N, C-alpha and C positions, 0 to 999 in steps of 0.2 A: 504494500499497499503506500502511495505517495503522497507527500503532503510538497503542498507548493509555498515559497518562502517568495521575499518582496526586499529587496534591498536595492536604495537607490546610492551613486556613485557619483563623483562631482562632474564627470566629464565623458568624453569616448576616448581620451585616450587612457582612462582608469579602466572604463568598461573595457578597452581589448587586452588590456594586462589582466586583468581578471579574468578575461575570457580564456586565455592562457594559461593563466592558474590555476581553471577547472579544469579545463582539459589534462592537466597532467596529473588532476587529482583524479583523475580517470570518472568522470562524470563526464556522461554521452550528451554530444551538441546537441539532439534532440531533445533533451531536457533542462537548456539555455535559452534565454529568451529576452531580448534585451528591445525599451522602449524608449525616444528620444524623440524632443521636438524635431532636430535637426534630421536630415537623412544619415542614417547610418551605413557603414561599408556595405557593399555586397556581402562578404563574408562574414559578417556577424548576421546571428540569426535575430528575425525581424518576428515579432506577433504575427500569428495568423488569423483567420478569418474567427476562429471559436475563441481564442485570447481577446482580442476588439471588442468582440459583440456579444450581447445575448441571446446569441442564437439557439444553445443547448438550453438554458431556461424557459426561451420562450417554446421552443418546440417540446420540452414535457409537460408545460402549464396547457398548452393546446393540446398536448395526447388526451389527459386527464377531461377537459372541459368536452371535448370533440368525442370520449368515452361519454359519458354522463348525456352530451346530448343526444348519441346515439341509441341508447338506454331509455332514454327517455320517449325518443320515436317511437323506438320498440314497442313500448309499455302503451302508448296513444294509440299503434294500431294494433295491439292485442285487445283493449278496452273497447273500441272504436270499428271493428274490421270493415273492412271495404267490401260488397256484395263480389262470393264467389271466393274471396280469398280470408285465409284462417290463419294468420302467422302464425308458427311453432317457435322453438326457440333455435335453431338455424337462422332463421330470419332476423330473430333477434340478437344473436350473436353478430351476423354480419352489417348490422346497423350501427350496432357499438363497435368493430373493428371501423367500417368505413368512416362515422363520423371521427374515431381516434384518427386515421389515416389524414383522413383532412383537416381537421385541428392542430394536428402537429404540422401541416405544410403550412396551412396558414399563418397560425404563429410564430411558427421559426424564418415564414419570412418575415414577418411585422420586427421582429426581432434581432434580423440581422440586421436594421438597419438603427439598432440603437446601440449606444458604446456601451460597454462593460461598465457597470457602476463599483464594482471591487476597485475600477483601476482611475476615477475619478477623484477620490482624495489623494492622490499625486499630481493632481495637476496642477497645482501651484510650484512646485520641486521643475516640471517637466520645463515650465516657461521660462525658469531660472536656467536653463540650461543643463542643467542634472540628466543624468541617467538612470532608467530604472530596469533594473536585473532583476531576472523571473526563473527562480530554479525549482524545479520538480526530485524533488529528494526521497529515497528511502525514509522512513523514523528513525533508522538504525545510524546515519548520516549524517542527520541534522547537527548534531552538536559538531563534529568535527569539520563542517562545510562551516559552518558559523562562525569558528574559531580561524582558519584558514584566510575570511574574508576580513576578520578584524584586524588581523595579523599584516594580512595584505594591503589591507586600503583601510588605513585606519580613519581617512576623512569618509566612508560610507558611513549610512544608516540604517540601521533594519528596519523597515517598513510594514514588517506582521507575519503570520502567517495564515493559511488557510485551513480550513477541516479536512481529516483526509480526502483525497481523491479515488474515483474507482481505478481500479488494476489496469487499464487499459492503457496502453501508448497514447 
């Protein structure tokens, strides 16, 4: 299980040095992300769509709401059937599945246009030219990497830690 850590680094030069240190500490580059106001060099990993937006949260919320709407439509059809059509359990399940898929798609599309709320707290520092470092680490390595960053970049600031993430890459 991985945890996401946030660190603020003073500038892009210190971010480059920190990237090298993290790679030497055997942190995979796929678990390191940077965000800055100014464009970063192409070889420094930036944030992807899932990190920049609330796409995942929106899709999950749409899935739940769509499932409930599909269930409601199924119950309505069961209570007030159309002449000659008597819906059963498969119809109810198909309506729930259809509602879940449509709700997930529609809500996910809307959420893809909304900036991530978790990154909003760093907006002031990013405007001042600092660089945000996001690390996805196994829980066993958190203390080791926090110590490494504090030793190598004394001017860095710890920005917090997120609750546990799913084990998917």
